[in-house]
All heavy atoms as TSV, in Angstrom:
chain	resi	resn	atom	element	x	y	z
A	1	GLN	N	N	7.301	5.210	-4.273
A	1	GLN	CA	C	8.224	4.651	-3.314
A	1	GLN	C	C	8.637	3.268	-3.783
A	1	GLN	O	O	7.820	2.526	-4.323
A	1	GLN	CB	C	7.566	4.563	-1.938
A	1	GLN	CG	C	7.145	5.907	-1.396
A	1	GLN	CD	C	6.397	5.800	-0.074
A	1	GLN	OE1	O	5.950	4.745	0.318
A	1	GLN	NE2	N	6.259	6.925	0.597
A	2	ALA	N	N	9.896	2.923	-3.576
A	2	ALA	CA	C	10.376	1.589	-3.927
A	2	ALA	C	C	10.026	0.625	-2.795
A	2	ALA	O	O	10.215	0.933	-1.620
A	2	ALA	CB	C	11.872	1.610	-4.146
A	3	HIS	N	N	9.493	-0.530	-3.159
A	3	HIS	CA	C	9.140	-1.550	-2.170
A	3	HIS	C	C	9.824	-2.859	-2.540
A	3	HIS	O	O	9.802	-3.277	-3.696
A	3	HIS	CB	C	7.620	-1.763	-2.132
A	3	HIS	CG	C	7.226	-2.925	-1.288
A	3	HIS	ND1	N	7.281	-2.892	0.081
A	3	HIS	CD2	C	6.803	-4.160	-1.631
A	3	HIS	CE1	C	6.892	-4.073	0.554
A	3	HIS	NE2	N	6.604	-4.857	-0.462
A	4	HIS	N	N	10.448	-3.500	-1.559
A	4	HIS	CA	C	11.034	-4.830	-1.752
A	4	HIS	C	C	9.903	-5.858	-1.719
A	4	HIS	O	O	9.178	-5.941	-0.731
A	4	HIS	CB	C	12.015	-5.160	-0.625
A	4	HIS	CG	C	13.276	-4.367	-0.656
A	4	HIS	ND1	N	13.351	-3.090	-0.151
A	4	HIS	CD2	C	14.503	-4.679	-1.123
A	4	HIS	CE1	C	14.589	-2.652	-0.298
A	4	HIS	NE2	N	15.316	-3.582	-0.894
A	5	ILE	N	N	9.728	-6.634	-2.780
A	5	ILE	CA	C	8.701	-7.675	-2.794
A	5	ILE	C	C	8.991	-8.669	-1.672
A	5	ILE	O	O	8.128	-8.968	-0.860
A	5	ILE	CB	C	8.635	-8.364	-4.174
A	5	ILE	CG1	C	8.181	-7.358	-5.235
A	5	ILE	CG2	C	7.688	-9.562	-4.129
A	5	ILE	CD1	C	8.307	-7.848	-6.663
A	6	ARG	N	N	10.223	-9.221	-1.664
A	6	ARG	CA	C	10.669	-9.966	-0.490
A	6	ARG	C	C	11.414	-8.944	0.344
A	6	ARG	O	O	12.456	-8.435	-0.061
A	6	ARG	CB	C	11.579	-11.131	-0.860
A	6	ARG	CG	C	12.043	-11.888	0.370
A	6	ARG	CD	C	12.765	-13.161	0.035
A	6	ARG	NE	N	13.088	-13.835	1.266
A	6	ARG	CZ	C	14.114	-14.628	1.418
A	6	ARG	NH1	N	14.905	-14.909	0.399
A	6	ARG	NH2	N	14.348	-15.187	2.584
A	7	TRP	N	N	10.882	-8.629	1.505
A	7	TRP	CA	C	11.380	-7.541	2.318
A	7	TRP	C	C	12.868	-7.677	2.576
A	7	TRP	O	O	13.386	-8.764	2.839
A	7	TRP	CB	C	10.640	-7.478	3.640
A	7	TRP	CG	C	9.196	-7.099	3.524
A	7	TRP	CD1	C	8.453	-7.043	2.378
A	7	TRP	CD2	C	8.331	-6.756	4.580
A	7	TRP	NE1	N	7.176	-6.665	2.676
A	7	TRP	CE2	C	7.064	-6.489	4.024
A	7	TRP	CE3	C	8.488	-6.653	5.954
A	7	TRP	CZ2	C	5.978	-6.120	4.793
A	7	TRP	CZ3	C	7.409	-6.290	6.719
A	7	TRP	CH2	C	6.163	-6.013	6.133
A	8	TRP	N	N	13.578	-6.549	2.532
A	8	TRP	CA	C	15.001	-6.503	2.799
A	8	TRP	C	C	15.299	-7.077	4.177
A	8	TRP	O	O	16.247	-7.829	4.352
A	8	TRP	CB	C	15.473	-5.054	2.675
A	8	TRP	CG	C	16.947	-4.888	2.887
A	8	TRP	CD1	C	17.933	-5.060	1.949
A	8	TRP	CD2	C	17.595	-4.519	4.099
A	8	TRP	NE1	N	19.156	-4.821	2.517
A	8	TRP	CE2	C	18.976	-4.485	3.848
A	8	TRP	CE3	C	17.138	-4.219	5.387
A	8	TRP	CZ2	C	19.905	-4.158	4.821
A	8	TRP	CZ3	C	18.068	-3.891	6.350
A	8	TRP	CH2	C	19.427	-3.862	6.059
A	9	SER	N	N	14.464	-6.762	5.156
A	9	SER	CA	C	14.668	-7.242	6.530
A	9	SER	C	C	14.494	-8.753	6.646
A	9	SER	O	O	14.881	-9.352	7.643
A	9	SER	CB	C	13.713	-6.535	7.498
A	9	SER	OG	O	12.366	-6.820	7.158
A	10	ARG	N	N	13.913	-9.367	5.612
A	10	ARG	CA	C	13.712	-10.824	5.596
A	10	ARG	C	C	14.596	-11.491	4.536
A	10	ARG	O	O	14.283	-12.575	4.058
A	10	ARG	CB	C	12.250	-11.141	5.332
A	10	ARG	CG	C	11.328	-10.609	6.415
A	10	ARG	CD	C	9.876	-10.872	6.111
A	10	ARG	NE	N	9.039	-10.245	7.119
A	10	ARG	CZ	C	7.748	-10.077	7.006
A	10	ARG	NH1	N	7.113	-10.484	5.922
A	10	ARG	NH2	N	7.067	-9.497	7.972
A	11	GLY	N	N	15.684	-10.808	4.165
A	11	GLY	CA	C	16.646	-11.387	3.234
A	11	GLY	C	C	16.452	-11.032	1.777
A	11	GLY	O	O	17.149	-11.552	0.920
A	12	GLY	N	N	15.508	-10.150	1.468
A	12	GLY	CA	C	15.277	-9.752	0.086
A	12	GLY	C	C	16.395	-8.875	-0.444
A	12	GLY	O	O	16.952	-8.053	0.285
A	13	SER	N	N	16.722	-9.062	-1.699
A	13	SER	CA	C	17.803	-8.282	-2.303
A	13	SER	C	C	17.278	-6.937	-2.801
A	13	SER	O	O	16.096	-6.763	-3.040
A	13	SER	CB	C	18.417	-9.055	-3.469
A	13	SER	OG	O	17.426	-9.312	-4.444
A	14	THR	N	N	18.200	-5.989	-2.948
A	14	THR	CA	C	17.857	-4.693	-3.506
A	14	THR	C	C	18.302	-4.685	-4.966
A	14	THR	O	O	19.362	-4.174	-5.310
A	14	THR	CB	C	18.522	-3.560	-2.710
A	14	THR	OG1	O	18.099	-3.664	-1.352
A	14	THR	CG2	C	18.112	-2.194	-3.240
A	15	ASP	N	N	17.500	-5.326	-5.814
A	15	ASP	CA	C	17.744	-5.312	-7.253
A	15	ASP	C	C	16.396	-5.222	-7.956
A	15	ASP	O	O	15.349	-5.386	-7.336
A	15	ASP	CB	C	18.556	-6.534	-7.709
A	15	ASP	CG	C	17.931	-7.848	-7.302
A	15	ASP	OD1	O	16.681	-7.944	-7.207
A	15	ASP	OD2	O	18.672	-8.814	-7.084
A	16	LEU	N	N	16.421	-4.916	-9.229
A	16	LEU	CA	C	15.179	-4.634	-9.954
A	16	LEU	C	C	14.179	-5.782	-9.929
A	16	LEU	O	O	12.973	-5.552	-9.954
A	16	LEU	CB	C	15.491	-4.225	-11.395
A	16	LEU	CG	C	16.189	-2.880	-11.541
A	16	LEU	CD1	C	16.492	-2.603	-13.009
A	16	LEU	CD2	C	15.358	-1.762	-10.943
A	17	GLU	N	N	14.662	-7.020	-9.892
A	17	GLU	CA	C	13.743	-8.165	-9.880
A	17	GLU	C	C	12.947	-8.258	-8.582
A	17	GLU	O	O	11.916	-8.912	-8.529
A	17	GLU	CB	C	14.504	-9.476	-10.106
A	17	GLU	CG	C	15.086	-9.630	-11.493
A	17	GLU	CD	C	16.363	-8.824	-11.689
A	17	GLU	OE1	O	17.103	-8.597	-10.705
A	17	GLU	OE2	O	16.612	-8.392	-12.823
A	18	ASN	N	N	13.429	-7.600	-7.517
A	18	ASN	CA	C	12.760	-7.675	-6.227
A	18	ASN	C	C	12.132	-6.346	-5.815
A	18	ASN	O	O	11.688	-6.208	-4.688
A	18	ASN	CB	C	13.755	-8.140	-5.145
A	18	ASN	CG	C	13.080	-8.466	-3.848
A	18	ASN	OD1	O	12.059	-9.144	-3.818
A	18	ASN	ND2	N	13.628	-7.979	-2.749
A	19	LEU	N	N	12.078	-5.382	-6.713
A	19	LEU	CA	C	11.534	-4.070	-6.367
A	19	LEU	C	C	10.333	-3.717	-7.231
A	19	LEU	O	O	10.279	-4.073	-8.406
A	19	LEU	CB	C	12.599	-2.985	-6.549
A	19	LEU	CG	C	13.814	-3.067	-5.634
A	19	LEU	CD1	C	14.869	-2.063	-6.083
A	19	LEU	CD2	C	13.425	-2.810	-4.188
A	20	VAL	N	N	9.370	-3.057	-6.638
A	20	VAL	CA	C	8.245	-2.469	-7.364
A	20	VAL	C	C	8.086	-1.041	-6.858
A	20	VAL	O	O	8.462	-0.728	-5.735
A	20	VAL	CB	C	6.915	-3.248	-7.180
A	20	VAL	CG1	C	6.991	-4.608	-7.828
A	20	VAL	CG2	C	6.535	-3.375	-5.720
A	21	THR	N	N	7.520	-0.187	-7.695
A	21	THR	CA	C	7.243	1.183	-7.297
A	21	THR	C	C	5.776	1.284	-6.931
A	21	THR	O	O	4.908	0.864	-7.695
A	21	THR	CB	C	7.561	2.156	-8.452
A	21	THR	OG1	O	8.903	1.939	-8.863
A	21	THR	CG2	C	7.393	3.587	-8.019
A	22	VAL	N	N	5.509	1.808	-5.743
A	22	VAL	CA	C	4.133	1.962	-5.267
A	22	VAL	C	C	3.969	3.356	-4.663
A	22	VAL	O	O	4.941	3.974	-4.237
A	22	VAL	CB	C	3.771	0.881	-4.217
A	22	VAL	CG1	C	3.749	-0.501	-4.834
A	22	VAL	CG2	C	4.708	0.910	-3.027
A	23	CYS	N	N	2.747	3.825	-4.621
A	23	CYS	CA	C	2.474	5.100	-3.960
A	23	CYS	C	C	2.458	4.870	-2.437
A	23	CYS	O	O	2.426	3.742	-1.957
A	23	CYS	CB	C	1.144	5.679	-4.435
A	23	CYS	SG	S	-0.302	4.747	-3.889
A	24	SER	N	N	2.473	5.955	-1.685
A	24	SER	CA	C	2.532	5.830	-0.226
A	24	SER	C	C	1.311	5.111	0.345
A	24	SER	O	O	1.433	4.348	1.303
A	24	SER	CB	C	2.712	7.200	0.424
A	24	SER	OG	O	1.633	8.052	0.097
A	25	PHE	N	N	0.137	5.307	-0.238
A	25	PHE	CA	C	-1.071	4.615	0.237
A	25	PHE	C	C	-0.896	3.105	0.140
A	25	PHE	O	O	-1.136	2.363	1.095
A	25	PHE	CB	C	-2.291	5.069	-0.571
A	25	PHE	CG	C	-3.528	4.275	-0.247
A	25	PHE	CD1	C	-4.300	4.596	0.859
A	25	PHE	CD2	C	-3.912	3.201	-1.040
A	25	PHE	CE1	C	-5.444	3.856	1.163
A	25	PHE	CE2	C	-5.047	2.456	-0.747
A	25	PHE	CZ	C	-5.812	2.793	0.368
A	26	HIS	N	N	-0.461	2.625	-1.037
A	26	HIS	CA	C	-0.314	1.188	-1.229
A	26	HIS	C	C	0.870	0.630	-0.441
A	26	HIS	O	O	0.825	-0.514	0.021
A	26	HIS	CB	C	-0.212	0.867	-2.724
A	26	HIS	CG	C	-1.536	1.010	-3.401
A	26	HIS	ND1	N	-1.898	2.166	-4.051
A	26	HIS	CD2	C	-2.579	0.157	-3.497
A	26	HIS	CE1	C	-3.132	2.022	-4.519
A	26	HIS	NE2	N	-3.572	0.815	-4.202
A	27	HIS	N	N	1.895	1.430	-0.240
A	27	HIS	CA	C	3.019	0.991	0.583
A	27	HIS	C	C	2.555	0.753	2.017
A	27	HIS	O	O	2.941	-0.222	2.663
A	27	HIS	CB	C	4.124	2.039	0.531
A	27	HIS	CG	C	5.504	1.474	0.643
A	27	HIS	ND1	N	6.610	2.268	0.651
A	27	HIS	CD2	C	5.969	0.200	0.743
A	27	HIS	CE1	C	7.689	1.522	0.753
A	27	HIS	NE2	N	7.320	0.258	0.817
A	28	ARG	N	N	1.682	1.623	2.528
A	28	ARG	CA	C	1.123	1.438	3.872
A	28	ARG	C	C	0.249	0.195	3.947
A	28	ARG	O	O	0.205	-0.469	4.987
A	28	ARG	CB	C	0.339	2.673	4.302
A	28	ARG	CG	C	1.226	3.781	4.820
A	28	ARG	CD	C	0.430	4.882	5.529
A	28	ARG	NE	N	-0.640	5.441	4.706
A	28	ARG	CZ	C	-0.485	6.399	3.807
A	28	ARG	NH1	N	0.704	6.933	3.610
A	28	ARG	NH2	N	-1.498	6.850	3.117
A	29	LEU	N	N	-0.479	-0.128	2.866
A	29	LEU	CA	C	-1.288	-1.347	2.886
A	29	LEU	C	C	-0.420	-2.566	3.213
A	29	LEU	O	O	-0.825	-3.447	3.976
A	29	LEU	CB	C	-1.981	-1.590	1.538
A	29	LEU	CG	C	-3.218	-0.787	1.223
A	29	LEU	CD1	C	-3.747	-1.160	-0.160
A	29	LEU	CD2	C	-4.295	-0.976	2.270
A	30	VAL	N	N	0.772	-2.600	2.627
A	30	VAL	CA	C	1.672	-3.730	2.849
A	30	VAL	C	C	2.266	-3.692	4.261
A	30	VAL	O	O	2.179	-4.666	5.014
A	30	VAL	CB	C	2.800	-3.750	1.791
A	30	VAL	CG1	C	3.810	-4.842	2.092
A	30	VAL	CG2	C	2.215	-3.929	0.396
A	31	HIS	N	N	2.852	-2.565	4.633
A	31	HIS	CA	C	3.613	-2.506	5.881
A	31	HIS	C	C	2.766	-2.324	7.133
A	31	HIS	O	O	3.204	-2.701	8.217
A	31	HIS	CB	C	4.667	-1.406	5.795
A	31	HIS	CG	C	5.812	-1.776	4.916
A	31	HIS	ND1	N	6.819	-2.623	5.314
A	31	HIS	CD2	C	6.097	-1.438	3.636
A	31	HIS	CE1	C	7.680	-2.784	4.330
A	31	HIS	NE2	N	7.271	-2.072	3.299
A	32	GLU	N	N	1.566	-1.786	7.006
A	32	GLU	CA	C	0.762	-1.514	8.192
A	32	GLU	C	C	-0.548	-2.304	8.254
A	32	GLU	O	O	-1.144	-2.393	9.320
A	32	GLU	CB	C	0.448	-0.019	8.281
A	32	GLU	CG	C	1.699	0.832	8.435
A	32	GLU	CD	C	1.405	2.326	8.421
A	32	GLU	OE1	O	0.229	2.716	8.626
A	32	GLU	OE2	O	2.351	3.102	8.204
A	33	HIS	N	N	-0.982	-2.865	7.125
A	33	HIS	CA	C	-2.297	-3.503	7.108
A	33	HIS	C	C	-2.272	-4.950	6.620
A	33	HIS	O	O	-3.320	-5.526	6.344
A	33	HIS	CB	C	-3.266	-2.667	6.269
A	33	HIS	CG	C	-3.462	-1.292	6.823
A	33	HIS	ND1	N	-4.231	-1.031	7.933
A	33	HIS	CD2	C	-2.930	-0.099	6.446
A	33	HIS	CE1	C	-4.195	0.259	8.206
A	33	HIS	NE2	N	-3.407	0.847	7.316
A	34	GLY	N	N	-1.083	-5.525	6.474
A	34	GLY	CA	C	-0.975	-6.954	6.215
A	34	GLY	C	C	-1.161	-7.411	4.783
A	34	GLY	O	O	-1.274	-8.604	4.523
A	35	TRP	N	N	-1.229	-6.494	3.820
A	35	TRP	CA	C	-1.323	-6.889	2.425
A	35	TRP	C	C	0.031	-7.373	1.933
A	35	TRP	O	O	1.049	-7.150	2.591
A	35	TRP	CB	C	-1.793	-5.710	1.574
A	35	TRP	CG	C	-3.262	-5.400	1.692
A	35	TRP	CD1	C	-3.956	-5.178	2.841
A	35	TRP	CD2	C	-4.188	-5.254	0.631
A	35	TRP	NE1	N	-5.259	-4.889	2.551
A	35	TRP	CE2	C	-5.433	-4.935	1.200
A	35	TRP	CE3	C	-4.082	-5.348	-0.743
A	35	TRP	CZ2	C	-6.564	-4.725	0.438
A	35	TRP	CZ3	C	-5.215	-5.133	-1.518
A	35	TRP	CH2	C	-6.438	-4.830	-0.924
A	36	ALA	N	N	0.065	-8.014	0.774
A	36	ALA	CA	C	1.321	-8.484	0.187
A	36	ALA	C	C	1.303	-8.216	-1.310
A	36	ALA	O	O	0.246	-8.040	-1.910
A	36	ALA	CB	C	1.502	-9.976	0.441
A	37	ILE	N	N	2.494	-8.186	-1.875
A	37	ILE	CA	C	2.667	-8.071	-3.317
A	37	ILE	C	C	3.408	-9.327	-3.750
A	37	ILE	O	O	4.462	-9.644	-3.205
A	37	ILE	CB	C	3.477	-6.822	-3.691
A	37	ILE	CG1	C	2.789	-5.554	-3.173
A	37	ILE	CG2	C	3.679	-6.746	-5.195
A	37	ILE	CD1	C	3.625	-4.306	-3.311
A	38	ALA	N	N	2.842	-10.075	-4.708
A	38	ALA	CA	C	3.443	-11.337	-5.134
A	38	ALA	C	C	3.688	-11.330	-6.638
A	38	ALA	O	O	2.783	-11.001	-7.405
A	38	ALA	CB	C	2.524	-12.498	-4.775
A	39	PRO	N	N	4.904	-11.699	-7.061
A	39	PRO	CA	C	5.160	-11.802	-8.500
A	39	PRO	C	C	4.504	-13.062	-9.058
A	39	PRO	O	O	4.709	-14.158	-8.545
A	39	PRO	CB	C	6.689	-11.879	-8.579
A	39	PRO	CG	C	7.121	-12.405	-7.255
A	39	PRO	CD	C	6.083	-11.989	-6.266
A	40	ILE	N	N	3.657	-12.890	-10.067
A	40	ILE	CA	C	2.950	-14.022	-10.679
A	40	ILE	C	C	2.961	-13.825	-12.190
A	40	ILE	O	O	2.461	-12.813	-12.692
A	40	ILE	CB	C	1.507	-14.126	-10.157
A	40	ILE	CG1	C	1.509	-14.358	-8.646
A	40	ILE	CG2	C	0.734	-15.235	-10.876
A	40	ILE	CD1	C	0.153	-14.333	-7.992
A	41	ASP	N	N	3.516	-14.790	-12.915
A	41	ASP	CA	C	3.518	-14.774	-14.387
A	41	ASP	C	C	4.016	-13.457	-14.988
A	41	ASP	O	O	3.391	-12.897	-15.887
A	41	ASP	CB	C	2.119	-15.085	-14.936
A	41	ASP	CG	C	1.631	-16.463	-14.542
A	41	ASP	OD1	O	2.482	-17.370	-14.404
A	41	ASP	OD2	O	0.416	-16.639	-14.387
A	42	GLY	N	N	5.103	-12.915	-14.471
A	42	GLY	CA	C	5.700	-11.724	-15.056
A	42	GLY	C	C	5.079	-10.399	-14.632
A	42	GLY	O	O	5.454	-9.350	-15.130
A	43	HIS	N	N	4.104	-10.425	-13.747
A	43	HIS	CA	C	3.562	-9.180	-13.203
A	43	HIS	C	C	3.334	-9.380	-11.708
A	43	HIS	O	O	3.576	-10.459	-11.190
A	43	HIS	CB	C	2.272	-8.766	-13.932
A	43	HIS	CG	C	1.136	-9.710	-13.744
A	43	HIS	ND1	N	1.023	-10.898	-14.422
A	43	HIS	CD2	C	0.060	-9.653	-12.929
A	43	HIS	CE1	C	-0.079	-11.529	-14.044
A	43	HIS	NE2	N	-0.677	-10.797	-13.143
A	44	VAL	N	N	2.881	-8.354	-11.036
A	44	VAL	CA	C	2.646	-8.498	-9.602
A	44	VAL	C	C	1.154	-8.525	-9.311
A	44	VAL	O	O	0.351	-7.890	-9.993
A	44	VAL	CB	C	3.329	-7.380	-8.769
A	44	VAL	CG1	C	4.829	-7.487	-8.860
A	44	VAL	CG2	C	2.859	-6.014	-9.170
A	45	GLU	N	N	0.797	-9.283	-8.306
A	45	GLU	CA	C	-0.581	-9.363	-7.817
A	45	GLU	C	C	-0.613	-8.809	-6.399
A	45	GLU	O	O	0.334	-8.995	-5.626
A	45	GLU	CB	C	-1.052	-10.825	-7.770
A	45	GLU	CG	C	-1.177	-11.489	-9.106
A	45	GLU	CD	C	-2.512	-11.219	-9.786
A	45	GLU	OE1	O	-3.447	-10.736	-9.119
A	45	GLU	OE2	O	-2.601	-11.501	-10.982
A	46	TRP	N	N	-1.689	-8.147	-6.066
A	46	TRP	CA	C	-1.913	-7.665	-4.705
A	46	TRP	C	C	-2.709	-8.730	-3.966
A	46	TRP	O	O	-3.730	-9.208	-4.450
A	46	TRP	CB	C	-2.684	-6.347	-4.718
A	46	TRP	CG	C	-1.810	-5.206	-5.135
A	46	TRP	CD1	C	-1.557	-4.790	-6.407
A	46	TRP	CD2	C	-1.054	-4.377	-4.275
A	46	TRP	NE1	N	-0.689	-3.736	-6.387
A	46	TRP	CE2	C	-0.359	-3.460	-5.091
A	46	TRP	CE3	C	-0.892	-4.317	-2.896
A	46	TRP	CZ2	C	0.477	-2.490	-4.565
A	46	TRP	CZ3	C	-0.053	-3.348	-2.376
A	46	TRP	CH2	C	0.619	-2.444	-3.201
A	47	ILE	N	N	-2.228	-9.092	-2.784
A	47	ILE	CA	C	-2.868	-10.101	-1.956
A	47	ILE	C	C	-3.379	-9.402	-0.697
A	47	ILE	O	O	-2.615	-8.733	0.005
A	47	ILE	CB	C	-1.877	-11.229	-1.568
A	47	ILE	CG1	C	-1.124	-11.757	-2.796
A	47	ILE	CG2	C	-2.593	-12.333	-0.812
A	47	ILE	CD1	C	-1.985	-12.378	-3.868
A	48	THR	N	N	-4.669	-9.568	-0.402
A	48	THR	CA	C	-5.257	-8.907	0.769
A	48	THR	C	C	-4.742	-9.538	2.049
A	48	THR	O	O	-4.139	-10.611	2.044
A	48	THR	CB	C	-6.798	-9.009	0.745
A	48	THR	OG1	O	-7.165	-10.384	0.893
A	48	THR	CG2	C	-7.376	-8.434	-0.540
A	49	ALA	N	N	-5.014	-8.891	3.171
A	49	ALA	CA	C	-4.562	-9.387	4.474
A	49	ALA	C	C	-5.124	-10.769	4.787
A	49	ALA	O	O	-4.511	-11.532	5.518
A	49	ALA	CB	C	-4.945	-8.395	5.570
A	50	ASP	N	N	-6.282	-11.120	4.211
A	50	ASP	CA	C	-6.831	-12.463	4.447
A	50	ASP	C	C	-6.471	-13.455	3.344
A	50	ASP	O	O	-7.075	-14.519	3.242
A	50	ASP	CB	C	-8.329	-12.420	4.725
A	50	ASP	CG	C	-9.133	-11.524	3.811
A	50	ASP	OD1	O	-8.541	-10.671	3.148
A	50	ASP	OD2	O	-10.351	-11.679	3.776
A	51	GLY	N	N	-5.461	-13.119	2.526
A	51	GLY	CA	C	-4.911	-14.083	1.582
A	51	GLY	C	C	-5.580	-14.181	0.227
A	51	GLY	O	O	-5.233	-15.028	-0.578
A	52	GLU	N	N	-6.511	-13.311	-0.081
A	52	GLU	CA	C	-7.209	-13.334	-1.364
A	52	GLU	C	C	-6.505	-12.444	-2.377
A	52	GLU	O	O	-6.002	-11.381	-2.022
A	52	GLU	CB	C	-8.650	-12.848	-1.193
A	52	GLU	CG	C	-9.480	-13.690	-0.244
A	52	GLU	CD	C	-9.774	-15.066	-0.797
A	52	GLU	OE1	O	-10.002	-15.185	-2.021
A	52	GLU	OE2	O	-9.756	-16.025	0.000
A	53	ARG	N	N	-6.490	-12.855	-3.649
A	53	ARG	CA	C	-5.984	-11.974	-4.700
A	53	ARG	C	C	-6.956	-10.817	-4.865
A	53	ARG	O	O	-8.159	-11.016	-4.958
A	53	ARG	CB	C	-5.878	-12.710	-6.034
A	53	ARG	CG	C	-4.680	-13.570	-6.158
A	53	ARG	CD	C	-4.597	-14.095	-7.571
A	53	ARG	NE	N	-3.525	-15.045	-7.703
A	53	ARG	CZ	C	-3.208	-15.645	-8.830
A	53	ARG	NH1	N	-3.888	-15.401	-9.934
A	53	ARG	NH2	N	-2.221	-16.496	-8.875
A	54	HIS	N	N	-6.412	-9.614	-4.903
A	54	HIS	CA	C	-7.254	-8.426	-5.079
A	54	HIS	C	C	-7.454	-8.169	-6.567
A	54	HIS	O	O	-6.515	-8.216	-7.345
A	54	HIS	CB	C	-6.596	-7.212	-4.433
A	54	HIS	CG	C	-7.351	-5.950	-4.655
A	54	HIS	ND1	N	-8.558	-5.699	-4.050
A	54	HIS	CD2	C	-7.086	-4.881	-5.435
A	54	HIS	CE1	C	-9.005	-4.517	-4.447
A	54	HIS	NE2	N	-8.121	-3.995	-5.290
A	55	ARG	N	N	-8.678	-7.914	-6.955
A	55	ARG	CA	C	-8.993	-7.554	-8.328
A	55	ARG	C	C	-9.426	-6.103	-8.328
A	55	ARG	O	O	-10.383	-5.723	-7.648
A	55	ARG	CB	C	-10.134	-8.433	-8.868
A	55	ARG	CG	C	-10.431	-8.183	-10.353
A	55	ARG	CD	C	-11.522	-9.100	-10.870
A	55	ARG	NE	N	-12.874	-8.613	-10.690
A	55	ARG	CZ	C	-13.413	-7.538	-11.266
A	55	ARG	NH1	N	-12.693	-6.773	-12.030
A	55	ARG	NH2	N	-14.654	-7.207	-11.067
A	56	ALA	N	N	-8.714	-5.277	-9.072
A	56	ALA	CA	C	-9.035	-3.847	-9.134
A	56	ALA	C	C	-10.335	-3.621	-9.879
A	56	ALA	O	O	-10.722	-4.424	-10.731
A	56	ALA	CB	C	-7.905	-3.092	-9.817
A	57	GLY	N	N	-11.004	-2.548	-9.550
A	57	GLY	CA	C	-12.235	-2.197	-10.241
A	57	GLY	C	C	-13.458	-2.537	-9.403
A	57	GLY	O	O	-13.355	-3.033	-8.288
A	58	PRO	N	N	-14.620	-2.267	-9.959
A	58	PRO	CA	C	-15.847	-2.524	-9.196
A	58	PRO	C	C	-16.067	-4.012	-8.983
A	58	PRO	O	O	-15.637	-4.847	-9.776
A	58	PRO	CB	C	-16.944	-1.926	-10.077
A	58	PRO	CG	C	-16.359	-1.831	-11.436
A	58	PRO	CD	C	-14.873	-1.715	-11.263
A	59	ARG	N	N	-16.751	-4.330	-7.913
A	59	ARG	CA	C	-17.086	-5.724	-7.620
A	59	ARG	C	C	-18.122	-6.240	-8.623
A	59	ARG	O	O	-18.940	-5.473	-9.114
A	59	ARG	CB	C	-17.646	-5.863	-6.220
A	59	ARG	CG	C	-16.645	-5.515	-5.141
A	59	ARG	CD	C	-17.277	-5.721	-3.765
A	59	ARG	NE	N	-16.421	-5.213	-2.743
A	59	ARG	CZ	C	-15.552	-5.950	-2.061
A	59	ARG	NH1	N	-15.470	-7.234	-2.301
A	59	ARG	NH2	N	-14.798	-5.423	-1.146
A	60	ALA	N	N	-18.066	-7.526	-8.875
A	60	ALA	CA	C	-19.068	-8.140	-9.745
A	60	ALA	C	C	-20.435	-8.054	-9.068
A	60	ALA	O	O	-20.534	-8.167	-7.846
A	60	ALA	CB	C	-18.703	-9.595	-10.008
A	61	PRO	N	N	-21.504	-7.855	-9.829
A	61	PRO	CA	C	-22.828	-7.782	-9.230
A	61	PRO	C	C	-23.212	-9.120	-8.589
A	61	PRO	O	O	-22.840	-10.180	-9.073
A	61	PRO	CB	C	-23.753	-7.460	-10.401
A	61	PRO	CG	C	-22.976	-7.705	-11.634
A	61	PRO	CD	C	-21.524	-7.708	-11.267
A	62	THR	N	N	-23.940	-9.022	-7.506
A	62	THR	CA	C	-24.407	-10.253	-6.850
A	62	THR	C	C	-25.757	-10.632	-7.425
A	62	THR	O	O	-26.597	-9.767	-7.705
A	62	THR	CB	C	-24.514	-10.060	-5.324
A	62	THR	OG1	O	-25.351	-8.922	-5.069
A	62	THR	CG2	C	-23.151	-9.816	-4.702
A	63	PRO	N	N	-25.982	-11.919	-7.638
A	63	PRO	CA	C	-27.271	-12.357	-8.174
A	63	PRO	C	C	-28.403	-12.025	-7.210
A	63	PRO	O	O	-28.224	-12.065	-6.007
A	63	PRO	CB	C	-27.122	-13.876	-8.323
A	63	PRO	CG	C	-25.694	-14.190	-8.054
A	63	PRO	CD	C	-25.083	-13.015	-7.390
A	64	GLY	N	N	-29.534	-11.738	-7.758
A	64	GLY	CA	C	-30.655	-11.575	-6.868
A	64	GLY	C	C	-31.513	-10.475	-7.198
A	64	GLY	O	O	-32.396	-9.952	-6.914
C-alpha cells in the first residue's frame, strides 16, 4: 500500500519523495496505533507511538 509520509490530509503531496510502500499491517501501525514514518538520511525510520526510533530484529540482551 502507498503511504504518504506527510499525510495528504495534512498537506502532504502525492509524489515519490513523499510516498513509501508498506504492507497493510505496517500501514495500520501508522493510522491506527500512532506510529510514524520519518525520512532520515535518505531512508525512512519507523517511530513508535511513544516517540522512539524502532530498531528491527531481536532486542539487545539485558545485563545480568
